[in-house]
N, C-alpha and C positions, 0 to 999 in steps of 0.2 A: 313601761317599755324602756329598754336600755337606750341610753343616749351616748353620743360620742362627744368627747372633750376636744378642745382645740389643741393642736400640737404645741409643746413647750419649745420655744426657740431661744437660743442664747446669743443671737446676733448683736443685740444692743448691749448686752453685758460684755461681750467681746470688745465692742467699740470702746466702752468705758475703760476696760483694762488696757487696751492698746494706747489710749490717751494717757493713762497713768504711766505707762512705759515711756512714752515720748516726753512727758513732763519731767521725768526724773533721770533720763538717760542723757547726761550732759558730758559724756566722756569719762574715761577711767578715773581721771584725777579730780573730777568735779561732780560726782554723783553724791546725793545725800547719804550721810552715814546710816547704815542699816538697809539701804536699797541694794538689791541684788539683781543684776541684769539677767543672769542665768535662771534664777528662780522665777522671775517675772515672765520671761519667755516660756518657761516650762508650764506655768499656770495658764498662759494664753493658749498654748498648744493643747493643753488638756481641756480647756473650755470648748475648743473646736471639736475635740473628741466627744465631749458630752453632747454637743449639739447633734453630731452625727448619730450617736447612740439613741438619743431621744427620737430622732426621725425614724430609725430602723424599728425601734420598739413600737412606736405609734403605727407604723405601716403593718407590722405583724399583728398587733392588737386589733387593727381594723379588719384584717382577714378573719380572725377568730370571732369578732363581734358580728360580722356579716354572716358567718356560719351559724352562730347562735340564733340570730334573728331569723335566718332562713329555716332552720330546724323548727323554731317555734311556729312559723307559718305553716310548715308541712304538717306539724303535729295538730294544729287547729283544723286544717283541712281534713286530716285523717279522722279526727273526732267528729267533725260536722258530717262527714260522709257516713260514718257508722250510725250516727244518731238519725240522719235522714232515712237511712235504709233499715232502721231498727235492728242493727246488728250488735252483737256482743263485743265489747272492747276488753279483751283479756290482757293485752300487752301493747306497749308502744311499738311502732314500726322500727325496723333496723335502718338507720340513716347512713351508716358508713360501711364501706367494704373494708377488708383487712388492709388493702393497699392505702386507702384513705386514712385509716386509723394510724398506720405507721407514719404517714406524712404529718398527721396532727401531732404525734408524739415528737417527731423531729422538730416541728415548729415550736412546741413548748420548750424543748431542749435549747433551741437557739435564743428564744426570748429570755429564759432564765440566765443563760450565759451573758447576754447583753446587759441584763439588769444587774447581775453581780459586778460586771465590769464598770457599769455606771457608778455604783456606790463606792467602789474602791478608788476610782479616779476622782469623784467628787470629794471624797474624804482627804485625798492627797492635796487637792486644791485648797480645802479648808485649812490644812496645816501650813501650806505656803502663805496663804493670806494672813493667818494669825501671827506669822513671824516676819511680815513684810513692813517695810518703812511706811508710816502714815496710815496703815490699815489696822494692824494690831489684833489683839485677842478679843476685841469686842464682836468680831464676826462669829455668828453662830448659825448652825443649820441642824436643829434637833432631829428632824426627820431623817436626813442622811446619816447623821451620827448614830441614831438609835438602831436603824436597820442594819447599818454596817457593823456596829459593835455587838448588838444584842442578838440579831437574827442570822447574820452571815458569818461573822468572825468567831463569836463565842457563845453559841446557843447551848453548848454542852456544859458550861460552867455552872456550879451548884446554885449560884444566886440567880442565874438566868434560865436554868435547864428547861429546854423545850423538848417534848417527847415525840411529837408528830412532825416528820419531815415533809411538810406540805408546801405547795406553791400554786398560786391561782392566777390565771390570765383571762382576759376577756371582759373584765369589769370596767365601768366607766371611769374609775380613778386610776386605772393602770394596774400592772401586775403587783401581787402582794406575796411576801414571804411568810410562811407559817400561819396561814389564816385559820387552820384547824387546830384547836387546843384541847388538852386534857384539863380537868378541873384544877390540877396542881400546878399547871403552867402559869408563868407570869401573865399579868393582865395586859401588858403593852401590846397593841395591835398595829401592824403596818397599815397606814391609811391608803397606800398605793403609790406607785412610782411617780405618776404625773403630779400628785399632790406634793410629794417630797421634792421633785425636780423644780416645781414652781416656787416653793418656799426657798430653796437654795438660790435660785435665780434672783428673786426679789431681795433677799437679804444681802446678797453680794452686790447687787446694783445699789442698794442703799449705802453700803459701806464705801463703795467707790465714789458715789455722788457726794458723800460727806467729805471725803478727801479733797475732791475737786473744789467744793465750796469753801474749804478752809484756806485755799491758796490766795 
């Protein structure tokens, strides 16, 4: 049976980044070399955006998951009824009206838009962190990097070329880009937005905690 994941929250990561800002913001003439007030504030703002996006995506995914579970229950009841009455089951019942189908398409459109936005913003934070005083290039987020670079930004390049423009929502690990592949397509698979968002959060927290412990 499908299971729901807990929502990915960036609140504690934001607290650590704001602490980083307070520790280094000693006035224009007394900040550490390499520390940028503007870039730091930009990264904090974008973390708030990631937190909001994760909540919206989780909310929409819950709607889709509830529909999948509901449809499975309807289908089981349909099958049980026909078996009980010894009726022939030639096809599955029609669950959605045209209006509902259009609503579901729009929901998928919004989820995909929020997901692409999440990866672009997260990748921007990655670049800020890797060029920030005391944090440096040790910060990595393979999930965010790979989805953004291989699946969203450059899927048409010869070394990455992916033929099927597919998108999946409603899974327990969150939305996935290009889950359907041809045999010739690269083997890298998107594990799901919630997995990548959690990895990004934990790695950033570790980077910020390492900085604070070094003081």
